[in-house]
All heavy atoms as a GROMACS GRO file, in nm:
protein
  493
    1MET      N    1   8.936  -4.567   6.139
    1MET     CA    2   9.003  -4.612   6.025
    1MET      C    3   9.147  -4.588   6.036
    1MET      O    4   9.195  -4.481   6.080
    1MET     CB    5   8.946  -4.542   5.894
    1MET     CG    6   9.004  -4.583   5.761
    1MET     SD    7   8.919  -4.496   5.632
    1MET     CE    8   8.953  -4.599   5.504
    2ALA      N    9   9.238  -4.687   6.001
    2ALA     CA   10   9.383  -4.663   6.008
    2ALA      C   11   9.427  -4.575   5.901
    2ALA      O   12   9.366  -4.569   5.788
    2ALA     CB   13   9.447  -4.802   6.004
    3PRO      N   14   9.533  -4.497   5.922
    3PRO     CA   15   9.584  -4.421   5.821
    3PRO      C   16   9.632  -4.492   5.695
    3PRO      O   17   9.679  -4.616   5.716
    3PRO     CB   18   9.714  -4.350   5.885
    3PRO     CG   19   9.685  -4.351   6.030
    3PRO     CD   20   9.597  -4.480   6.052
    4ALA      N   21   9.624  -4.441   5.580
    4ALA     CA   22   9.643  -4.514   5.461
    4ALA      C   23   9.786  -4.574   5.464
    4ALA      O   24   9.882  -4.515   5.508
    4ALA     CB   25   9.644  -4.413   5.342
    5GLY      N   26   9.793  -4.701   5.426
    5GLY     CA   27   9.916  -4.786   5.408
    5GLY      C   28   9.960  -4.828   5.543
    5GLY      O   29  10.068  -4.896   5.548
    6ARG      N   30   9.887  -4.826   5.653
    6ARG     CA   31   9.927  -4.880   5.782
    6ARG      C   32   9.840  -4.995   5.814
    6ARG      O   33   9.711  -5.008   5.788
    6ARG     CB   34   9.916  -4.774   5.890
    6ARG     CG   35  10.005  -4.653   5.859
    6ARG     CD   36  10.056  -4.585   5.971
    6ARG     NE   37  10.103  -4.654   6.091
    6ARG     CZ   38  10.080  -4.599   6.214
    6ARG    NH1   39  10.038  -4.484   6.229
    6ARG    NH2   40  10.115  -4.676   6.307
    7LYS      N   41   9.899  -5.099   5.872
    7LYS     CA   42   9.825  -5.215   5.906
    7LYS      C   43   9.760  -5.196   6.043
    7LYS      O   44   9.801  -5.122   6.130
    7LYS     CB   45   9.940  -5.332   5.937
    7LYS     CG   46  10.019  -5.379   5.808
    7LYS     CD   47   9.916  -5.444   5.710
    7LYS     CE   48  10.001  -5.506   5.599
    7LYS     NZ   49   9.917  -5.566   5.504
    8SER      N   50   9.640  -5.258   6.048
    8SER     CA   51   9.557  -5.237   6.173
    8SER      C   52   9.634  -5.273   6.307
    8SER      O   53   9.615  -5.213   6.406
    8SER     CB   54   9.422  -5.301   6.166
    8SER     OG   55   9.443  -5.453   6.142
    9TRP      N   56   9.718  -5.381   6.300
    9TRP     CA   57   9.796  -5.420   6.417
    9TRP      C   58   9.894  -5.303   6.456
    9TRP      O   59   9.916  -5.281   6.574
    9TRP     CB   60   9.869  -5.556   6.409
    9TRP     CG   61   9.776  -5.665   6.430
    9TRP    CD1   62   9.711  -5.742   6.345
    9TRP    CD2   63   9.745  -5.724   6.565
    9TRP    NE1   64   9.625  -5.838   6.412
    9TRP    CE2   65   9.655  -5.826   6.543
    9TRP    CE3   66   9.779  -5.680   6.696
    9TRP    CZ2   67   9.596  -5.900   6.656
    9TRP    CZ3   68   9.735  -5.757   6.804
    9TRP    CH2   69   9.635  -5.861   6.781
   10ASP      N   70   9.954  -5.238   6.364
   10ASP     CA   71  10.044  -5.125   6.392
   10ASP      C   72   9.980  -5.010   6.456
   10ASP      O   73  10.028  -4.958   6.549
   10ASP     CB   74  10.116  -5.089   6.265
   10ASP     CG   75  10.215  -5.191   6.205
   10ASP    OD1   76  10.246  -5.284   6.272
   10ASP    OD2   77  10.239  -5.192   6.084
   11VAL      N   78   9.871  -4.980   6.406
   11VAL     CA   79   9.784  -4.865   6.464
   11VAL      C   80   9.736  -4.906   6.599
   11VAL      O   81   9.741  -4.828   6.700
   11VAL     CB   82   9.669  -4.836   6.359
   11VAL    CG1   83   9.590  -4.723   6.435
   11VAL    CG2   84   9.723  -4.780   6.236
   12PHE      N   85   9.693  -5.032   6.623
   12PHE     CA   86   9.646  -5.080   6.757
   12PHE      C   87   9.754  -5.058   6.854
   12PHE      O   88   9.740  -5.008   6.963
   12PHE     CB   89   9.610  -5.223   6.745
   12PHE     CG   90   9.615  -5.299   6.865
   12PHE    CD1   91   9.507  -5.301   6.963
   12PHE    CD2   92   9.728  -5.382   6.903
   12PHE    CE1   93   9.517  -5.364   7.081
   12PHE    CE2   94   9.737  -5.447   7.020
   12PHE     CZ   95   9.628  -5.441   7.110
   13ALA      N   96   9.885  -5.103   6.811
   13ALA     CA   97  10.000  -5.095   6.907
   13ALA      C   98  10.034  -4.951   6.935
   13ALA      O   99  10.070  -4.920   7.057
   13ALA     CB  100  10.114  -5.174   6.847
   14GLU      N  101  10.023  -4.864   6.842
   14GLU     CA  102  10.060  -4.722   6.856
   14GLU      C  103   9.952  -4.657   6.949
   14GLU      O  104   9.997  -4.583   7.054
   14GLU     CB  105  10.063  -4.653   6.727
   14GLU     CG  106  10.089  -4.498   6.746
   14GLU     CD  107  10.089  -4.427   6.601
   14GLU    OE1  108  10.181  -4.468   6.531
   14GLU    OE2  109  10.002  -4.348   6.587
   15ILE      N  110   9.828  -4.682   6.942
   15ILE     CA  111   9.725  -4.620   7.019
   15ILE      C  112   9.745  -4.671   7.163
   15ILE      O  113   9.735  -4.598   7.262
   15ILE     CB  114   9.585  -4.653   6.968
   15ILE    CG1  115   9.562  -4.573   6.836
   15ILE    CG2  116   9.478  -4.608   7.072
   15ILE    CD1  117   9.436  -4.618   6.766
   16LEU      N  118   9.771  -4.804   7.177
   16LEU     CA  119   9.787  -4.859   7.310
   16LEU      C  120   9.902  -4.797   7.383
   16LEU      O  121   9.905  -4.758   7.497
   16LEU     CB  122   9.809  -5.015   7.299
   16LEU     CG  123   9.827  -5.087   7.429
   16LEU    CD1  124   9.710  -5.072   7.524
   16LEU    CD2  125   9.853  -5.234   7.408
   17GLU      N  126  10.013  -4.780   7.310
   17GLU     CA  127  10.144  -4.729   7.366
   17GLU      C  128  10.122  -4.578   7.399
   17GLU      O  129  10.157  -4.536   7.507
   17GLU     CB  130  10.254  -4.749   7.268
   17GLU     CG  131  10.388  -4.692   7.324
   17GLU     CD  132  10.508  -4.712   7.216
   17GLU    OE1  133  10.494  -4.809   7.147
   17GLU    OE2  134  10.588  -4.622   7.221
   18LYS      N  135  10.076  -4.501   7.309
   18LYS     CA  136  10.068  -4.351   7.324
   18LYS      C  137   9.957  -4.317   7.409
   18LYS      O  138   9.964  -4.205   7.472
   18LYS     CB  139  10.059  -4.286   7.188
   18LYS     CG  140  10.195  -4.311   7.112
   18LYS     CD  141  10.185  -4.228   6.975
   18LYS     CE  142  10.318  -4.244   6.896
   18LYS     NZ  143  10.319  -4.156   6.775
   19CYS      N  144   9.844  -4.371   7.400
   19CYS     CA  145   9.712  -4.332   7.473
   19CYS      C  146   9.673  -4.423   7.580
   19CYS      O  147   9.588  -4.384   7.656
   19CYS     CB  148   9.604  -4.323   7.360
   19CYS     SG  149   9.639  -4.223   7.227
   20ASN      N  150   9.730  -4.535   7.592
   20ASN     CA  151   9.682  -4.644   7.692
   20ASN      C  152   9.530  -4.671   7.664
   20ASN      O  153   9.459  -4.682   7.769
   20ASN     CB  154   9.716  -4.593   7.833
   20ASN     CG  155   9.716  -4.702   7.939
   20ASN    OD1  156   9.739  -4.802   7.894
   20ASN    ND2  157   9.675  -4.673   8.054
   21ILE      N  158   9.493  -4.690   7.546
   21ILE     CA  159   9.354  -4.724   7.510
   21ILE      C  160   9.366  -4.857   7.433
   21ILE      O  161   9.448  -4.862   7.339
   21ILE     CB  162   9.295  -4.610   7.422
   21ILE    CG1  163   9.282  -4.480   7.499
   21ILE    CG2  164   9.155  -4.656   7.379
   21ILE    CD1  165   9.240  -4.363   7.409
   22VAL      N  166   9.282  -4.948   7.462
   22VAL     CA  167   9.272  -5.076   7.392
   22VAL      C  168   9.175  -5.067   7.296
   22VAL      O  169   9.055  -5.038   7.311
   22VAL     CB  170   9.243  -5.188   7.491
   22VAL    CG1  171   9.228  -5.324   7.406
   22VAL    CG2  172   9.353  -5.208   7.597
   23THR      N  173   9.216  -5.091   7.168
   23THR     CA  174   9.118  -5.099   7.043
   23THR      C  175   9.134  -5.243   6.996
   23THR      O  176   9.206  -5.329   7.052
   23THR     CB  177   9.167  -5.004   6.938
   23THR    OG1  178   9.300  -5.034   6.895
   23THR    CG2  179   9.160  -4.855   6.980
   24THR      N  180   9.064  -5.272   6.890
   24THR     CA  181   9.071  -5.408   6.827
   24THR      C  182   9.115  -5.385   6.677
   24THR      O  183   9.059  -5.320   6.611
   24THR     CB  184   8.930  -5.479   6.832
   24THR    OG1  185   8.884  -5.478   6.963
   24THR    CG2  186   8.942  -5.615   6.770
   25PRO      N  187   9.218  -5.454   6.635
   25PRO     CA  188   9.269  -5.452   6.507
   25PRO      C  189   9.165  -5.499   6.408
   25PRO      O  190   9.106  -5.613   6.439
   25PRO     CB  191   9.398  -5.533   6.495
   25PRO     CG  192   9.440  -5.541   6.636
   25PRO     CD  193   9.312  -5.544   6.724
   26GLY      N  194   9.130  -5.432   6.306
   26GLY     CA  195   9.024  -5.476   6.210
   26GLY      C  196   9.059  -5.608   6.144
   26GLY      O  197   8.959  -5.676   6.106
   27SER      N  198   9.184  -5.638   6.127
   27SER     CA  199   9.214  -5.767   6.062
   27SER      C  200   9.172  -5.895   6.141
   27SER      O  201   9.145  -5.994   6.086
   27SER     CB  202   9.370  -5.776   6.043
   27SER     OG  203   9.432  -5.773   6.170
   28GLY      N  204   9.140  -5.877   6.265
   28GLY     CA  205   9.074  -5.981   6.350
   28GLY      C  206   8.941  -6.016   6.296
   28GLY      O  207   8.881  -6.121   6.333
   29PHE      N  208   8.873  -5.934   6.217
   29PHE     CA  209   8.743  -5.954   6.164
   29PHE      C  210   8.744  -5.999   6.014
   29PHE      O  211   8.646  -6.008   5.961
   29PHE     CB  212   8.654  -5.835   6.173
   29PHE     CG  213   8.641  -5.787   6.319
   29PHE    CD1  214   8.729  -5.698   6.377
   29PHE    CD2  215   8.531  -5.835   6.384
   29PHE    CE1  216   8.704  -5.663   6.519
   29PHE    CE2  217   8.504  -5.797   6.517
   29PHE     CZ  218   8.588  -5.708   6.581
   30GLY      N  219   8.861  -6.038   5.973
   30GLY     CA  220   8.881  -6.096   5.840
   30GLY      C  221   8.948  -5.994   5.741
   30GLY      O  222   8.977  -5.879   5.780
   31PRO      N  223   8.974  -6.040   5.627
   31PRO     CA  224   9.062  -5.949   5.530
   31PRO      C  225   8.989  -5.810   5.507
   31PRO      O  226   9.058  -5.719   5.493
   31PRO     CB  227   9.058  -6.028   5.399
   31PRO     CG  228   9.029  -6.165   5.438
   31PRO     CD  229   8.942  -6.174   5.554
   32GLY      N  230   8.852  -5.811   5.508
   32GLY     CA  231   8.784  -5.686   5.482
   32GLY      C  232   8.808  -5.580   5.595
   32GLY      O  233   8.777  -5.458   5.586
   33GLY      N  234   8.848  -5.636   5.714
   33GLY     CA  235   8.873  -5.539   5.826
   33GLY      C  236   9.005  -5.474   5.833
   33GLY      O  237   9.022  -5.384   5.912
   34GLU      N  238   9.096  -5.530   5.752
   34GLU     CA  239   9.226  -5.467   5.754
   34GLU      C  240   9.217  -5.319   5.706
   34GLU      O  241   9.141  -5.281   5.624
   34GLU     CB  242   9.322  -5.537   5.652
   34GLU     CG  243   9.461  -5.484   5.653
   34GLU     CD  244   9.526  -5.488   5.793
   34GLU    OE1  245   9.572  -5.607   5.834
   34GLU    OE2  246   9.548  -5.386   5.859
   35GLY      N  247   9.294  -5.232   5.777
   35GLY     CA  248   9.295  -5.092   5.746
   35GLY      C  249   9.201  -5.011   5.848
   35GLY      O  250   9.184  -4.909   5.834
   36PHE      N  251   9.144  -5.095   5.938
   36PHE     CA  252   9.051  -5.033   6.042
   36PHE      C  253   9.095  -5.080   6.180
   36PHE      O  254   9.157  -5.189   6.198
   36PHE     CB  255   8.908  -5.074   6.016
   36PHE     CG  256   8.850  -5.033   5.888
   36PHE    CD1  257   8.863  -5.106   5.774
   36PHE    CD2  258   8.772  -4.905   5.881
   36PHE    CE1  259   8.808  -5.056   5.650
   36PHE    CE2  260   8.724  -4.874   5.766
   36PHE     CZ  261   8.735  -4.944   5.648
   37VAL      N  262   9.069  -4.989   6.271
   37VAL     CA  263   9.073  -5.036   6.415
   37VAL      C  264   8.939  -5.004   6.469
   37VAL      O  265   8.854  -4.921   6.429
   37VAL     CB  266   9.173  -4.962   6.498
   37VAL    CG1  267   9.320  -5.012   6.462
   37VAL    CG2  268   9.172  -4.819   6.491
   38ARG      N  269   8.896  -5.089   6.566
   38ARG     CA  270   8.764  -5.063   6.631
   38ARG      C  271   8.773  -5.035   6.777
   38ARG      O  272   8.857  -5.094   6.847
   38ARG     CB  273   8.674  -5.197   6.608
   38ARG     CG  274   8.656  -5.228   6.463
   38ARG     CD  275   8.601  -5.371   6.434
   38ARG     NE  276   8.606  -5.390   6.302
   38ARG     CZ  277   8.502  -5.440   6.231
   38ARG    NH1  278   8.388  -5.463   6.297
   38ARG    NH2  279   8.514  -5.475   6.101
   39ALA      N  280   8.688  -4.943   6.818
   39ALA     CA  281   8.693  -4.909   6.969
   39ALA      C  282   8.554  -4.940   7.018
   39ALA      O  283   8.458  -4.921   6.943
   39ALA     CB  284   8.717  -4.754   6.973
   40SER      N  285   8.539  -4.972   7.140
   40SER     CA  286   8.421  -5.000   7.202
   40SER      C  287   8.384  -4.874   7.293
   40SER      O  288   8.468  -4.824   7.359
   40SER     CB  289   8.425  -5.128   7.294
   40SER     OG  290   8.306  -5.141   7.362
   41ALA      N  291   8.253  -4.842   7.301
   41ALA     CA  292   8.213  -4.732   7.385
   41ALA      C  293   8.139  -4.799   7.508
   41ALA      O  294   8.070  -4.724   7.573
   41ALA     CB  295   8.124  -4.634   7.307
   42PHE      N  296   8.156  -4.913   7.537
   42PHE     CA  297   8.090  -4.982   7.649
   42PHE      C  298   8.179  -4.944   7.780
   42PHE      O  299   8.302  -4.945   7.772
   42PHE     CB  300   8.089  -5.129   7.639
   42PHE     CG  301   7.986  -5.181   7.538
   42PHE    CD1  302   8.033  -5.223   7.411
   42PHE    CD2  303   7.855  -5.169   7.564
   42PHE    CE1  304   7.946  -5.270   7.318
   42PHE    CE2  305   7.757  -5.215   7.467
   42PHE     CZ  306   7.809  -5.260   7.340
   43GLY      N  307   8.108  -4.921   7.879
   43GLY     CA  308   8.179  -4.874   8.009
   43GLY      C  309   8.118  -4.763   8.070
   43GLY      O  310   8.009  -4.704   8.017
   44HIS      N  311   8.171  -4.708   8.167
   44HIS     CA  312   8.128  -4.575   8.231
   44HIS      C  313   8.153  -4.463   8.147
   44HIS      O  314   8.256  -4.451   8.092
   44HIS     CB  315   8.181  -4.586   8.374
   44HIS     CG  316   8.139  -4.682   8.465
   44HIS    ND1  317   8.021  -4.698   8.523
   44HIS    CD2  318   8.214  -4.791   8.506
   44HIS    CE1  319   8.015  -4.804   8.602
   44HIS    NE2  320   8.134  -4.870   8.590
   45ARG      N  321   8.057  -4.371   8.146
   45ARG     CA  322   8.067  -4.257   8.073
   45ARG      C  323   8.197  -4.183   8.096
   45ARG      O  324   8.268  -4.133   8.004
   45ARG     CB  325   7.947  -4.176   8.092
   45ARG     CG  326   7.939  -4.048   8.001
   45ARG     CD  327   7.812  -3.962   8.028
   45ARG     NE  328   7.768  -3.866   7.931
   45ARG     CZ  329   7.840  -3.766   7.884
   45ARG    NH1  330   7.954  -3.737   7.929
   45ARG    NH2  331   7.789  -3.691   7.796
   46ASP      N  332   8.231  -4.160   8.221
   46ASP     CA  333   8.350  -4.087   8.263
   46ASP      C  334   8.481  -4.158   8.210
   46ASP      O  335   8.575  -4.084   8.157
   46ASP     CB  336   8.358  -4.079   8.412
   46ASP     CG  337   8.255  -3.987   8.469
   46ASP    OD1  338   8.197  -3.907   8.393
   46ASP    OD2  339   8.239  -3.993   8.589
   47ASN      N  340   8.484  -4.286   8.197
   47ASN     CA  341   8.596  -4.360   8.142
   47ASN      C  342   8.608  -4.335   7.994
   47ASN      O  343   8.713  -4.320   7.940
   47ASN     CB  344   8.592  -4.504   8.175
   47ASN     CG  345   8.603  -4.539   8.322
   47ASN    OD1  346   8.653  -4.454   8.400
   47ASN    ND2  347   8.567  -4.650   8.363
   48ILE      N  348   8.500  -4.339   7.930
   48ILE     CA  349   8.495  -4.314   7.780
   48ILE      C  350   8.540  -4.166   7.757
   48ILE      O  351   8.619  -4.149   7.662
   48ILE     CB  352   8.356  -4.340   7.728
   48ILE    CG1  353   8.320  -4.496   7.741
   48ILE    CG2  354   8.343  -4.298   7.572
   48ILE    CD1  355   8.178  -4.522   7.722
   49LEU      N  356   8.489  -4.065   7.821
   49LEU     CA  357   8.530  -3.935   7.801
   49LEU      C  358   8.681  -3.916   7.833
   49LEU      O  359   8.749  -3.838   7.749
   49LEU     CB  360   8.449  -3.835   7.890
   49LEU     CG  361   8.297  -3.831   7.854
   49LEU    CD1  362   8.229  -3.743   7.962
   49LEU    CD2  363   8.283  -3.770   7.710
   50GLU      N  364   8.735  -3.981   7.936
   50GLU     CA  365   8.879  -3.975   7.956
   50GLU      C  366   8.958  -4.042   7.836
   50GLU      O  367   9.055  -3.974   7.797
   50GLU     CB  368   8.913  -4.046   8.083
   50GLU     CG  369   9.063  -4.044   8.119
   50GLU     CD  370   9.094  -4.128   8.236
   50GLU    OE1  371   9.011  -4.145   8.323
   50GLU    OE2  372   9.218  -4.182   8.251
   51ALA      N  373   8.907  -4.146   7.791
   51ALA     CA  374   8.983  -4.202   7.672
   51ALA      C  375   8.980  -4.113   7.554
   51ALA      O  376   9.088  -4.101   7.480
   51ALA     CB  377   8.916  -4.343   7.639
   52VAL      N  378   8.870  -4.050   7.525
   52VAL     CA  379   8.861  -3.956   7.417
   52VAL      C  380   8.960  -3.845   7.437
   52VAL      O  381   9.013  -3.800   7.346
   52VAL     CB  382   8.718  -3.907   7.395
   52VAL    CG1  383   8.701  -3.787   7.299
   52VAL    CG2  384   8.626  -4.029   7.353
   53GLN      N  385   8.960  -3.787   7.563
   53GLN     CA  386   9.056  -3.682   7.581
   53GLN      C  387   9.196  -3.723   7.564
   53GLN      O  388   9.279  -3.649   7.508
   53GLN     CB  389   9.037  -3.639   7.735
   53GLN     CG  390   8.914  -3.555   7.738
   53GLN     CD  391   8.887  -3.519   7.897
   53GLN    OE1  392   8.945  -3.570   7.982
   53GLN    NE2  393   8.795  -3.422   7.916
   54ARG      N  394   9.240  -3.844   7.607
   54ARG     CA  395   9.370  -3.895   7.584
   54ARG      C  396   9.406  -3.904   7.436
   54ARG      O  397   9.512  -3.876   7.391
   54ARG     CB  398   9.397  -4.024   7.655
   54ARG     CG  399   9.398  -4.016   7.804
   54ARG     CD  400   9.442  -4.142   7.880
   54ARG     NE  401   9.385  -4.256   7.833
   54ARG     CZ  402   9.323  -4.343   7.916
   54ARG    NH1  403   9.304  -4.316   8.034
   54ARG    NH2  404   9.267  -4.455   7.867
   55PHE      N  405   9.312  -3.961   7.367
   55PHE     CA  406   9.318  -3.976   7.217
   55PHE      C  407   9.342  -3.847   7.150
   55PHE      O  408   9.430  -3.818   7.065
   55PHE     CB  409   9.199  -4.049   7.159
   55PHE     CG  410   9.227  -4.093   7.020
   55PHE    CD1  411   9.281  -4.212   6.981
   55PHE    CD2  412   9.180  -4.008   6.920
   55PHE    CE1  413   9.299  -4.247   6.846
   55PHE    CE2  414   9.192  -4.050   6.780
   55PHE     CZ  415   9.253  -4.167   6.747
   56GLN      N  416   9.255  -3.751   7.186
   56GLN     CA  417   9.269  -3.607   7.131
   56GLN      C  418   9.400  -3.550   7.158
   56GLN      O  419   9.451  -3.468   7.073
   56GLN     CB  420   9.146  -3.527   7.166
   56GLN     CG  421   9.029  -3.570   7.096
   56GLN     CD  422   8.900  -3.496   7.146
   56GLN    OE1  423   8.895  -3.437   7.247
   56GLN    NE2  424   8.795  -3.482   7.051
   57LYS      N  425   9.446  -3.571   7.286
   57LYS     CA  426   9.576  -3.506   7.318
   57LYS      C  427   9.682  -3.547   7.234
   57LYS      O  428   9.774  -3.475   7.196
   57LYS     CB  429   9.598  -3.540   7.469
   57LYS     CG  430   9.731  -3.473   7.516
   57LYS     CD  431   9.744  -3.505   7.666
   57LYS     CE  432   9.864  -3.448   7.729
   57LYS     NZ  433   9.889  -3.469   7.868
   58VAL      N  434   9.685  -3.680   7.196
   58VAL     CA  435   9.790  -3.735   7.103
   58VAL      C  436   9.768  -3.706   6.971
   58VAL      O  437   9.852  -3.663   6.896
   58VAL     CB  438   9.806  -3.887   7.130
   58VAL    CG1  439   9.895  -3.952   7.044
   58VAL    CG2  440   9.841  -3.917   7.277
   59TYR      N  441   9.651  -3.718   6.919
   59TYR     CA  442   9.623  -3.711   6.774
   59TYR      C  443   9.554  -3.587   6.735
   59TYR      O  444   9.545  -3.560   6.617
   59TYR     CB  445   9.533  -3.825   6.733
   59TYR     CG  446   9.616  -3.964   6.737
   59TYR    CD1  447   9.588  -4.052   6.844
   59TYR    CD2  448   9.727  -3.999   6.649
   59TYR    CE1  449   9.665  -4.169   6.868
   59TYR    CE2  450   9.791  -4.116   6.659
   59TYR     CZ  451   9.757  -4.196   6.767
   59TYR     OH  452   9.834  -4.308   6.778
   60GLY      N  453   9.507  -3.510   6.824
   60GLY     CA  454   9.431  -3.384   6.793
   60GLY      C  455   9.308  -3.396   6.720
   60GLY      O  456   9.254  -3.510   6.712
   61GLN      N  457   9.261  -3.293   6.674
   61GLN     CA  458   9.128  -3.291   6.595
   61GLN      C  459   9.168  -3.304   6.452
   61GLN      O  460   9.191  -3.208   6.384
   61GLN     CB  461   9.052  -3.161   6.617
   61GLN     CG  462   9.011  -3.134   6.760
   61GLN     CD  463   8.876  -3.214   6.793
   61GLN    OE1  464   8.811  -3.252   6.705
   61GLN    NE2  465   8.863  -3.226   6.928
   62GLN      N  466   9.170  -3.430   6.400
   62GLN     CA  467   9.210  -3.457   6.257
   62GLN      C  468   9.101  -3.422   6.163
   62GLN      O  469   8.982  -3.454   6.186
   62GLN     CB  470   9.255  -3.598   6.253
   62GLN     CG  471   9.365  -3.629   6.341
   62GLN     CD  472   9.487  -3.682   6.288
   62GLN    OE1  473   9.489  -3.725   6.161
   62GLN    NE2  474   9.593  -3.689   6.369
   63GLN      N  475   9.135  -3.366   6.054
   63GLN     CA  476   9.042  -3.327   5.942
   63GLN      C  477   9.032  -3.454   5.847
   63GLN      O  478   9.128  -3.523   5.821
   63GLN     CB  479   9.078  -3.207   5.865
   63GLN     CG  480   9.099  -3.080   5.945
   63GLN     CD  481   8.956  -3.042   5.997
   63GLN    OE1  482   8.864  -3.044   5.939
   63GLN    NE2  483   8.953  -3.005   6.130
   64HIS      N  484   8.914  -3.476   5.796
   64HIS     CA  485   8.882  -3.592   5.706
   64HIS      C  486   8.898  -3.545   5.568
   64HIS      O  487   8.875  -3.435   5.532
   64HIS     CB  488   8.760  -3.654   5.716
   64HIS     CG  489   8.738  -3.716   5.865
   64HIS    ND1  490   8.780  -3.839   5.878
   64HIS    CD2  491   8.693  -3.672   5.973
   64HIS    CE1  492   8.768  -3.873   6.007
   64HIS    NE2  493   8.700  -3.760   6.068
   0.00000   0.00000   0.00000
């Protein structure tokens, strides 16, 4: 989920720039998808774990 008040394309671009991880802006799935970004866990396990580590390094363990 994108932080409150942020467009999904903006969050997509930030994650790509800071983490080198490709996500999908939720707005590509229609108006109800705005405010979300989607990530795929398809691929080799080691690549997914590396992506998670890069994401956590930038964003840390955020509380909900």
